[in-house]
N, CA, C, O and the ligand as a Tripos MOL2 file, in Angstrom:
@<TRIPOS>MOLECULE
protein
  245   243    62     0     0
PROTEIN
NO_CHARGES

@<TRIPOS>ATOM
      1 N          21.2740   84.7930   84.2090 N.3       1 MET1
      2 CA         20.6230   83.7430   83.4180 C.3       1 MET1
      3 C          21.0150   83.8700   81.9480 C.2       1 MET1
      4 O          20.8800   84.9310   81.3370 O.2       1 MET1
      5 N          21.4940   82.7810   81.4090 N.am      2 THR2
      6 CA         21.9100   82.8220   80.0090 C.3       2 THR2
      7 C          21.0530   81.8830   79.1790 C.2       2 THR2
      8 O          20.7240   80.7730   79.5980 O.2       2 THR2
      9 N          20.7120   82.3400   78.0360 N.am      3 ASN3
     10 CA         19.9320   81.5310   77.1110 C.3       3 ASN3
     11 C          20.8470   81.0020   76.0080 C.2       3 ASN3
     12 O          21.3330   81.7730   75.1800 O.2       3 ASN3
     13 N          21.0790   79.7080   75.9950 N.am      4 PRO4
     14 CA         21.9880   79.1360   74.9890 C.3       4 PRO4
     15 C          21.5040   79.3600   73.5700 C.2       4 PRO4
     16 O          22.3130   79.4530   72.6460 O.2       4 PRO4
     17 N          20.1910   79.4470   73.3840 N.am      5 MET5
     18 CA         19.6450   79.6670   72.0570 C.3       5 MET5
     19 C          19.9370   81.0840   71.5670 C.2       5 MET5
     20 O          19.9410   81.3560   70.3660 O.2       5 MET5
     21 N          20.1780   81.9700   72.5170 N.am      6 ASP6
     22 CA         20.3440   83.3660   72.1640 C.3       6 ASP6
     23 C          21.8220   83.7570   72.1190 C.2       6 ASP6
     24 O          22.1470   84.9240   71.8980 O.2       6 ASP6
     25 N          22.7030   82.8060   72.3220 N.am      7 ASP7
     26 CA         24.1200   83.1190   72.3990 C.3       7 ASP7
     27 C          24.9050   82.1290   71.5590 C.2       7 ASP7
     28 O          25.7270   81.3700   72.0720 O.2       7 ASP7
     29 N          24.6450   82.1500   70.2820 N.am      8 LYS8
     30 CA         25.3280   81.2200   69.3940 C.3       8 LYS8
     31 C          26.7780   81.6430   69.1810 C.2       8 LYS8
     32 O          27.1450   82.8100   69.3170 O.2       8 LYS8
     33 N          27.5770   80.6460   68.8440 N.am      9 ASP9
     34 CA         28.9670   80.9380   68.5390 C.3       9 ASP9
     35 C          29.0810   81.4390   67.1070 C.2       9 ASP9
     36 O          28.2930   81.0870   66.2290 O.2       9 ASP9
     37 N          30.0720   82.2560   66.9150 N.am     10 CYS10
     38 CA         30.3500   82.7750   65.5860 C.3      10 CYS10
     39 C          30.7610   81.6260   64.6640 C.2      10 CYS10
     40 O          31.6600   80.8590   65.0080 O.2      10 CYS10
     41 N          30.1240   81.4930   63.5040 N.am     11 PRO11
     42 CA         30.4550   80.3950   62.5820 C.3      11 PRO11
     43 C          31.8370   80.5500   61.9540 C.2      11 PRO11
     44 O          32.3790   79.5950   61.3980 O.2      11 PRO11
     45 N          32.3980   81.7330   62.0410 N.am     12 ILE12
     46 CA         33.7050   81.9670   61.4280 C.3      12 ILE12
     47 C          34.8260   81.6270   62.3910 C.2      12 ILE12
     48 O          35.7270   80.8620   62.0460 O.2      12 ILE12
     49 N          34.7850   82.1840   63.5900 N.am     13 CYS13
     50 CA         35.9110   82.0060   64.5040 C.3      13 CYS13
     51 C          35.4960   81.2650   65.7740 C.2      13 CYS13
     52 O          36.3240   81.0400   66.6580 O.2      13 CYS13
     53 N          34.2140   80.8840   65.8720 N.am     14 ALA14
     54 CA         33.7180   80.0750   66.9860 C.3      14 ALA14
     55 C          33.7220   80.8020   68.3190 C.2      14 ALA14
     56 O          33.5960   80.1760   69.3720 O.2      14 ALA14
     57 N          33.8650   82.1080   68.2780 N.am     15 LYS15
     58 CA         33.7330   82.8740   69.5100 C.3      15 LYS15
     59 C          32.2630   83.1730   69.7500 C.2      15 LYS15
     60 O          31.4760   83.1970   68.8040 O.2      15 LYS15
     61 N          31.8830   83.4000   70.9980 N.am     16 PRO16
     62 CA         30.4880   83.7420   71.2850 C.3      16 PRO16
     63 C          30.0920   85.0390   70.5870 C.2      16 PRO16
     64 O          30.7770   86.0560   70.6980 O.2      16 PRO16
     65 N          28.9750   84.9840   69.8690 N.am     17 ALA17
     66 CA         28.4950   86.1780   69.1850 C.3      17 ALA17
     67 C          27.7460   87.0640   70.1730 C.2      17 ALA17
     68 O          26.5200   87.0150   70.2800 O.2      17 ALA17
     69 N          28.4940   87.8510   70.8690 N.am     18 ALA18
     70 CA         27.9240   88.6350   71.9590 C.3      18 ALA18
     71 C          27.1530   89.8560   71.4580 C.2      18 ALA18
     72 O          26.1640   90.2680   72.0650 O.2      18 ALA18
     73 N          27.6130   90.4270   70.3530 N.am     19 ASP19
     74 CA         26.9940   91.6480   69.8590 C.3      19 ASP19
     75 C          25.8350   91.3170   68.9280 C.2      19 ASP19
     76 O          26.0490   90.7630   67.8500 O.2      19 ASP19
     77 N          24.6100   91.6510   69.3290 N.am     20 PRO20
     78 CA         23.4410   91.3280   68.4900 C.3      20 PRO20
     79 C          23.4880   92.0300   67.1370 C.2      20 PRO20
     80 O          22.8110   91.6260   66.1910 O.2      20 PRO20
     81 N          24.2980   93.0880   67.0570 N.am     21 LYS21
     82 CA         24.3920   93.8320   65.8030 C.3      21 LYS21
     83 C          24.9710   92.9850   64.6840 C.2      21 LYS21
     84 O          24.6400   93.1630   63.5120 O.2      21 LYS21
     85 N          25.8520   92.0500   65.0720 N.am     22 PHE22
     86 CA         26.5830   91.2950   64.0540 C.3      22 PHE22
     87 C          26.1860   89.8350   64.0210 C.2      22 PHE22
     88 O          26.8220   89.0350   63.3350 O.2      22 PHE22
     89 N          25.1500   89.4800   64.7480 N.am     23 LYS23
     90 CA         24.7360   88.0820   64.7490 C.3      23 LYS23
     91 C          24.4070   87.6070   63.3430 C.2      23 LYS23
     92 O          23.9000   88.3750   62.5250 O.2      23 LYS23
     93 N          24.6950   86.3390   63.0620 N.am     24 PRO24
     94 CA         25.2420   85.3240   63.9760 C.3      24 PRO24
     95 C          26.7460   85.4130   64.1520 C.2      24 PRO24
     96 O          27.3590   84.4990   64.7020 O.2      24 PRO24
     97 N          27.3400   86.4840   63.7000 N.am     25 PHE25
     98 CA         28.7950   86.6060   63.8090 C.3      25 PHE25
     99 C          29.1610   87.4020   65.0450 C.2      25 PHE25
    100 O          28.3180   88.0830   65.6290 O.2      25 PHE25
    101 N          30.4250   87.3150   65.4410 N.am     26 CYS26
    102 CA         30.8640   87.9940   66.6540 C.3      26 CYS26
    103 C          31.2270   89.4420   66.3510 C.2      26 CYS26
    104 O          31.2190   90.2890   67.2440 O.2      26 CYS26
    105 N          31.5380   89.7160   65.1230 N.am     27 SER27
    106 CA         31.9770   91.0630   64.7870 C.3      27 SER27
    107 C          31.7660   91.3130   63.2980 C.2      27 SER27
    108 O          31.4670   90.3950   62.5350 O.2      27 SER27
    109 N          31.9230   92.5490   62.9090 N.am     28 ARG28
    110 CA         31.7520   92.8830   61.5000 C.3      28 ARG28
    111 C          32.8260   92.2120   60.6580 C.2      28 ARG28
    112 O          32.6000   91.8670   59.4980 O.2      28 ARG28
    113 N          33.9770   92.0360   61.2480 N.am     29 ARG29
    114 CA         35.0760   91.3820   60.5430 C.3      29 ARG29
    115 C          34.6710   89.9830   60.1030 C.2      29 ARG29
    116 O          34.8910   89.5930   58.9570 O.2      29 ARG29
    117 N          34.0800   89.2350   61.0210 N.am     30 CYS30
    118 CA         33.6790   87.8690   60.6900 C.3      30 CYS30
    119 C          32.5190   87.8750   59.6990 C.2      30 CYS30
    120 O          32.4340   86.9980   58.8390 O.2      30 CYS30
    121 N          31.6320   88.8500   59.8120 N.am     31 ALA31
    122 CA         30.5460   88.9600   58.8480 C.3      31 ALA31
    123 C          31.1110   89.2110   57.4540 C.2      31 ALA31
    124 O          30.6010   88.6810   56.4670 O.2      31 ALA31
    125 N          32.1590   90.0150   57.3770 N.am     32 ASP32
    126 CA         32.8040   90.2770   56.0940 C.3      32 ASP32
    127 C          33.4640   89.0210   55.5400 C.2      32 ASP32
    128 O          33.4200   88.7620   54.3380 O.2      32 ASP32
    129 N          34.0670   88.2590   56.4180 N.am     33 VAL33
    130 CA         34.7120   87.0130   55.9940 C.3      33 VAL33
    131 C          33.6870   86.0900   55.3650 C.2      33 VAL33
    132 O          33.9310   85.4840   54.3210 O.2      33 VAL33
    133 N          32.5200   85.9910   56.0240 N.am     34 ASP34
    134 CA         31.4720   85.1190   55.5000 C.3      34 ASP34
    135 C          30.9700   85.6300   54.1600 C.2      34 ASP34
    136 O          30.7240   84.8540   53.2370 O.2      34 ASP34
    137 N          30.8220   86.9440   54.0650 N.am     35 LEU35
    138 CA         30.3430   87.5380   52.8090 C.3      35 LEU35
    139 C          31.3300   87.2530   51.6860 C.2      35 LEU35
    140 O          30.9310   86.9180   50.5710 O.2      35 LEU35
    141 N          32.6060   87.3850   51.9790 N.am     36 ASN36
    142 CA         33.6220   87.1290   50.9650 C.3      36 ASN36
    143 C          33.6000   85.6710   50.5230 C.2      36 ASN36
    144 O          33.8660   85.3670   49.3600 O.2      36 ASN36
    145 N          33.2890   84.7850   51.4370 N.am     37 ARG37
    146 CA         33.2030   83.3730   51.0660 C.3      37 ARG37
    147 C          32.0730   83.1520   50.0740 C.2      37 ARG37
    148 O          32.2030   82.4120   49.0990 O.2      37 ARG37
    149 N          30.9670   83.8140   50.3540 N.am     38 TRP38
    150 CA         29.8440   83.6970   49.4290 C.3      38 TRP38
    151 C          30.2300   84.2410   48.0680 C.2      38 TRP38
    152 O          29.9630   83.6190   47.0400 O.2      38 TRP38
    153 N          30.8590   85.4020   48.0680 N.am     39 LEU39
    154 CA         31.1800   86.0500   46.7990 C.3      39 LEU39
    155 C          32.1970   85.2570   46.0080 C.2      39 LEU39
    156 O          32.1820   85.2820   44.7780 O.2      39 LEU39
    157 N          33.0790   84.5550   46.6930 N.am     40 SER40
    158 CA         34.1230   83.8090   45.9880 C.3      40 SER40
    159 C          33.6700   82.3930   45.6500 C.2      40 SER40
    160 O          34.4420   81.6000   45.1120 O.2      40 SER40
    161 N          32.4090   82.0800   45.9690 N.am     41 GLY41
    162 CA         31.8610   80.8110   45.5110 C.3      41 GLY41
    163 C          32.2280   79.6130   46.3530 C.2      41 GLY41
    164 O          32.1350   78.4760   45.8910 O.2      41 GLY41
    165 N          32.6470   79.8510   47.5900 N.am     42 VAL42
    166 CA         33.0100   78.7250   48.4500 C.3      42 VAL42
    167 C          31.7810   77.8970   48.7830 C.2      42 VAL42
    168 O          31.8560   76.6810   48.9590 O.2      42 VAL42
    169 N          30.6460   78.5840   48.8640 N.am     43 TYR43
    170 CA         29.4240   77.9080   49.2830 C.3      43 TYR43
    171 C          28.5870   77.4340   48.1020 C.2      43 TYR43
    172 O          27.3680   77.3050   48.2180 O.2      43 TYR43
    173 N          29.2230   77.1750   46.9780 N.am     44 VAL44
    174 CA         28.4840   76.7100   45.8050 C.3      44 VAL44
    175 C          27.8080   75.3770   46.1160 C.2      44 VAL44
    176 O          28.4280   74.4530   46.6420 O.2      44 VAL44
    177 N          26.5420   75.3030   45.7820 N.am     45 VAL45
    178 CA         25.7980   74.0770   46.0400 C.3      45 VAL45
    179 C          26.1660   73.0360   44.9920 C.2      45 VAL45
    180 O          26.0470   73.2900   43.7930 O.2      45 VAL45
    181 N          26.6030   71.8900   45.4270 N.am     46 PRO46
    182 CA         26.9670   70.8370   44.4730 C.3      46 PRO46
    183 C          25.7450   70.2620   43.7840 C.2      46 PRO46
    184 O          24.7050   70.0560   44.4090 O.2      46 PRO46
    185 N          25.8780   70.0070   42.5050 N.am     47 THR47
    186 CA         24.7630   69.4300   41.7540 C.3      47 THR47
    187 C          25.0870   67.9950   41.3900 C.2      47 THR47
    188 O          26.2480   67.6350   41.1970 O.2      47 THR47
    189 N          24.0760   67.2030   41.3030 N.am     48 ASN48
    190 CA         24.2630   65.8000   40.9510 C.3      48 ASN48
    191 C          23.8660   65.5320   39.5080 C.2      48 ASN48
    192 O          23.5040   64.4140   39.1420 O.2      48 ASN48
    193 N          23.9410   66.5650   38.7100 N.am     49 GLU49
    194 CA         23.5610   66.3930   37.3100 C.3      49 GLU49
    195 C          24.6100   65.5850   36.5610 C.2      49 GLU49
    196 O          25.8100   65.8360   36.6810 O.2      49 GLU49
    197 N          24.1500   64.6310   35.8040 N.am     50 GLU50
    198 CA         25.0680   63.8570   34.9790 C.3      50 GLU50
    199 C          25.0130   64.3660   33.5520 C.2      50 GLU50
    200 O          23.9400   64.7080   33.0520 O.2      50 GLU50
    201 N          26.1560   64.4190   32.8950 N.am     51 PRO51
    202 CA         26.2160   64.9840   31.5320 C.3      51 PRO51
    203 C          25.4580   64.1390   30.5260 C.2      51 PRO51
    204 O          24.8360   64.6900   29.6180 O.2      51 PRO51
    205 N          25.4850   62.8590   30.6510 N.am     52 GLU52
    206 CA         24.8080   61.9810   29.6960 C.3      52 GLU52
    207 C          24.0700   60.8790   30.4440 C.2      52 GLU52
    208 O          24.4980   60.4580   31.5190 O.2      52 GLU52
    209 N          22.9760   60.4170   29.8820 N.am     53 SER53
    210 CA         22.2660   59.2840   30.4570 C.3      53 SER53
    211 C          21.7860   58.3830   29.3240 C.2      53 SER53
    212 O          21.9240   58.7290   28.1510 O.2      53 SER53
    213 N          21.2280   57.2390   29.6730 N.am     54 ASP54
    214 CA         20.7540   56.3120   28.6390 C.3      54 ASP54
    215 C          19.6050   56.9060   27.8450 C.2      54 ASP54
    216 O          19.4430   56.6490   26.6520 O.2      54 ASP54
    217 N          18.8100   57.7100   28.5460 N.am     55 GLU55
    218 CA         17.6650   58.3110   27.8430 C.3      55 GLU55
    219 C          18.1150   59.4590   26.9520 C.2      55 GLU55
    220 O          19.0850   60.1500   27.2630 O.2      55 GLU55
    221 N          17.4180   59.6600   25.8540 N.am     56 GLY56
    222 CA         17.7250   60.7710   24.9840 C.3      56 GLY56
    223 C          18.7310   60.3840   23.8950 C.2      56 GLY56
    224 O          19.0020   61.1890   23.0030 O.2      56 GLY56
    225 N          19.2820   59.1860   23.9470 N.am     57 GLY57
    226 CA         20.2450   58.7650   22.9400 C.3      57 GLY57
    227 C          19.6510   57.7790   21.9650 C.2      57 GLY57
    228 O          20.3260   56.8500   21.5210 O.2      57 GLY57
    229 N          18.4050   57.9750   21.6330 N.am     58 ASP58
    230 CA         17.7200   57.0170   20.7620 C.3      58 ASP58
    231 C          18.3120   57.0380   19.3590 C.2      58 ASP58
    232 O          18.3010   58.0780   18.7000 O.2      58 ASP58
    233 N          18.8270   55.9060   18.8960 N.am     59 PRO59
    234 CA         19.4380   55.8440   17.5410 C.3      59 PRO59
    235 C          18.3950   55.8830   16.4360 C.2      59 PRO59
    236 O          18.7260   56.2640   15.3130 O.2      59 PRO59
    237 N          17.1370   55.5040   16.7060 N.am     60 GLY60
    238 CA         16.0920   55.6080   15.7060 C.3      60 GLY60
    239 C          15.9850   54.3820   14.8090 C.2      60 GLY60
    240 O          14.9560   54.2160   14.1540 O.2      60 GLY60
    241 N          16.9520   53.5480   14.7460 N.am     61 LEU61
    242 CA         16.9860   52.3560   13.9010 C.3      61 LEU61
    243 C          16.5410   52.6710   12.4700 C.2      61 LEU61
    244 O          16.5100   51.7780   11.6230 O.2      61 LEU61
    245 ZN         33.9070   85.6930   64.7730 Zn       62 ZN62
@<TRIPOS>BOND
     1     1     2 1
     2     2     3 1
     3     3     4 2
     4     3     5 am
     5     5     6 1
     6     6     7 1
     7     7     8 2
     8     7     9 am
     9     9    10 1
    10    10    11 1
    11    11    12 2
    12    11    13 am
    13    13    14 1
    14    14    15 1
    15    15    16 2
    16    15    17 am
    17    17    18 1
    18    18    19 1
    19    19    20 2
    20    19    21 am
    21    21    22 1
    22    22    23 1
    23    23    24 2
    24    23    25 am
    25    25    26 1
    26    26    27 1
    27    27    28 2
    28    27    29 am
    29    29    30 1
    30    30    31 1
    31    31    32 2
    32    31    33 am
    33    33    34 1
    34    34    35 1
    35    35    36 2
    36    35    37 am
    37    37    38 1
    38    38    39 1
    39    39    40 2
    40    39    41 am
    41    41    42 1
    42    42    43 1
    43    43    44 2
    44    43    45 am
    45    45    46 1
    46    46    47 1
    47    47    48 2
    48    47    49 am
    49    49    50 1
    50    50    51 1
    51    51    52 2
    52    51    53 am
    53    53    54 1
    54    54    55 1
    55    55    56 2
    56    55    57 am
    57    57    58 1
    58    58    59 1
    59    59    60 2
    60    59    61 am
    61    61    62 1
    62    62    63 1
    63    63    64 2
    64    63    65 am
    65    65    66 1
    66    66    67 1
    67    67    68 2
    68    67    69 am
    69    69    70 1
    70    70    71 1
    71    71    72 2
    72    71    73 am
    73    73    74 1
    74    74    75 1
    75    75    76 2
    76    75    77 am
    77    77    78 1
    78    78    79 1
    79    79    80 2
    80    79    81 am
    81    81    82 1
    82    82    83 1
    83    83    84 2
    84    83    85 am
    85    85    86 1
    86    86    87 1
    87    87    88 2
    88    87    89 am
    89    89    90 1
    90    90    91 1
    91    91    92 2
    92    91    93 am
    93    93    94 1
    94    94    95 1
    95    95    96 2
    96    95    97 am
    97    97    98 1
    98    98    99 1
    99    99   100 2
   100    99   101 am
   101   101   102 1
   102   102   103 1
   103   103   104 2
   104   103   105 am
   105   105   106 1
   106   106   107 1
   107   107   108 2
   108   107   109 am
   109   109   110 1
   110   110   111 1
   111   111   112 2
   112   111   113 am
   113   113   114 1
   114   114   115 1
   115   115   116 2
   116   115   117 am
   117   117   118 1
   118   118   119 1
   119   119   120 2
   120   119   121 am
   121   121   122 1
   122   122   123 1
   123   123   124 2
   124   123   125 am
   125   125   126 1
   126   126   127 1
   127   127   128 2
   128   127   129 am
   129   129   130 1
   130   130   131 1
   131   131   132 2
   132   131   133 am
   133   133   134 1
   134   134   135 1
   135   135   136 2
   136   135   137 am
   137   137   138 1
   138   138   139 1
   139   139   140 2
   140   139   141 am
   141   141   142 1
   142   142   143 1
   143   143   144 2
   144   143   145 am
   145   145   146 1
   146   146   147 1
   147   147   148 2
   148   147   149 am
   149   149   150 1
   150   150   151 1
   151   151   152 2
   152   151   153 am
   153   153   154 1
   154   154   155 1
   155   155   156 2
   156   155   157 am
   157   157   158 1
   158   158   159 1
   159   159   160 2
   160   159   161 am
   161   161   162 1
   162   162   163 1
   163   163   164 2
   164   163   165 am
   165   165   166 1
   166   166   167 1
   167   167   168 2
   168   167   169 am
   169   169   170 1
   170   170   171 1
   171   171   172 2
   172   171   173 am
   173   173   174 1
   174   174   175 1
   175   175   176 2
   176   175   177 am
   177   177   178 1
   178   178   179 1
   179   179   180 2
   180   179   181 am
   181   181   182 1
   182   182   183 1
   183   183   184 2
   184   183   185 am
   185   185   186 1
   186   186   187 1
   187   187   188 2
   188   187   189 am
   189   189   190 1
   190   190   191 1
   191   191   192 2
   192   191   193 am
   193   193   194 1
   194   194   195 1
   195   195   196 2
   196   195   197 am
   197   197   198 1
   198   198   199 1
   199   199   200 2
   200   199   201 am
   201   201   202 1
   202   202   203 1
   203   203   204 2
   204   203   205 am
   205   205   206 1
   206   206   207 1
   207   207   208 2
   208   207   209 am
   209   209   210 1
   210   210   211 1
   211   211   212 2
   212   211   213 am
   213   213   214 1
   214   214   215 1
   215   215   216 2
   216   215   217 am
   217   217   218 1
   218   218   219 1
   219   219   220 2
   220   219   221 am
   221   221   222 1
   222   222   223 1
   223   223   224 2
   224   223   225 am
   225   225   226 1
   226   226   227 1
   227   227   228 2
   228   227   229 am
   229   229   230 1
   230   230   231 1
   231   231   232 2
   232   231   233 am
   233   233   234 1
   234   234   235 1
   235   235   236 2
   236   235   237 am
   237   237   238 1
   238   238   239 1
   239   239   240 2
   240   239   241 am
   241   241   242 1
   242   242   243 1
   243   243   244 2
@<TRIPOS>SUBSTRUCTURE
     1 MET1         2 RESIDUE 1 A MET
     2 THR2         6 RESIDUE 1 A THR
     3 ASN3        10 RESIDUE 1 A ASN
     4 PRO4        14 RESIDUE 1 A PRO
     5 MET5        18 RESIDUE 1 A MET
     6 ASP6        22 RESIDUE 1 A ASP
     7 ASP7        26 RESIDUE 1 A ASP
     8 LYS8        30 RESIDUE 1 A LYS
     9 ASP9        34 RESIDUE 1 A ASP
    10 CYS10       38 RESIDUE 1 A CYS
    11 PRO11       42 RESIDUE 1 A PRO
    12 ILE12       46 RESIDUE 1 A ILE
    13 CYS13       50 RESIDUE 1 A CYS
    14 ALA14       54 RESIDUE 1 A ALA
    15 LYS15       58 RESIDUE 1 A LYS
    16 PRO16       62 RESIDUE 1 A PRO
    17 ALA17       66 RESIDUE 1 A ALA
    18 ALA18       70 RESIDUE 1 A ALA
    19 ASP19       74 RESIDUE 1 A ASP
    20 PRO20       78 RESIDUE 1 A PRO
    21 LYS21       82 RESIDUE 1 A LYS
    22 PHE22       86 RESIDUE 1 A PHE
    23 LYS23       90 RESIDUE 1 A LYS
    24 PRO24       94 RESIDUE 1 A PRO
    25 PHE25       98 RESIDUE 1 A PHE
    26 CYS26      102 RESIDUE 1 A CYS
    27 SER27      106 RESIDUE 1 A SER
    28 ARG28      110 RESIDUE 1 A ARG
    29 ARG29      114 RESIDUE 1 A ARG
    30 CYS30      118 RESIDUE 1 A CYS
    31 ALA31      122 RESIDUE 1 A ALA
    32 ASP32      126 RESIDUE 1 A ASP
    33 VAL33      130 RESIDUE 1 A VAL
    34 ASP34      134 RESIDUE 1 A ASP
    35 LEU35      138 RESIDUE 1 A LEU
    36 ASN36      142 RESIDUE 1 A ASN
    37 ARG37      146 RESIDUE 1 A ARG
    38 TRP38      150 RESIDUE 1 A TRP
    39 LEU39      154 RESIDUE 1 A LEU
    40 SER40      158 RESIDUE 1 A SER
    41 GLY41      162 RESIDUE 1 A GLY
    42 VAL42      166 RESIDUE 1 A VAL
    43 TYR43      170 RESIDUE 1 A TYR
    44 VAL44      174 RESIDUE 1 A VAL
    45 VAL45      178 RESIDUE 1 A VAL
    46 PRO46      182 RESIDUE 1 A PRO
    47 THR47      186 RESIDUE 1 A THR
    48 ASN48      190 RESIDUE 1 A ASN
    49 GLU49      194 RESIDUE 1 A GLU
    50 GLU50      198 RESIDUE 1 A GLU
    51 PRO51      202 RESIDUE 1 A PRO
    52 GLU52      206 RESIDUE 1 A GLU
    53 SER53      210 RESIDUE 1 A SER
    54 ASP54      214 RESIDUE 1 A ASP
    55 GLU55      218 RESIDUE 1 A GLU
    56 GLY56      222 RESIDUE 1 A GLY
    57 GLY57      226 RESIDUE 1 A GLY
    58 ASP58      230 RESIDUE 1 A ASP
    59 PRO59      234 RESIDUE 1 A PRO
    60 GLY60      238 RESIDUE 1 A GLY
    61 LEU61      242 RESIDUE 1 A LEU
    62 ZN62       245 GROUP 0 **** ****
C-alpha cells in the first residue's frame, strides 16, 4: 500500500523522495542544490513597488 501524500517527488530532479531523511528531496545532493538556489537569490520574491507615484509630489503652489 502506497500513500501518494507520503511519497512526493523531489522538487529538484523529480525523482521519488524515498528517503525520509532528505524529504522533500530525494537525496542530500538535491537538498544542497535547493539550498544553493536560496543562497544565490534565485527564489527572490518579486515586489510590485513603484519608484514614484502621483502622491507625495505636491508642488505646494
Ligand atoms: Zn532529487
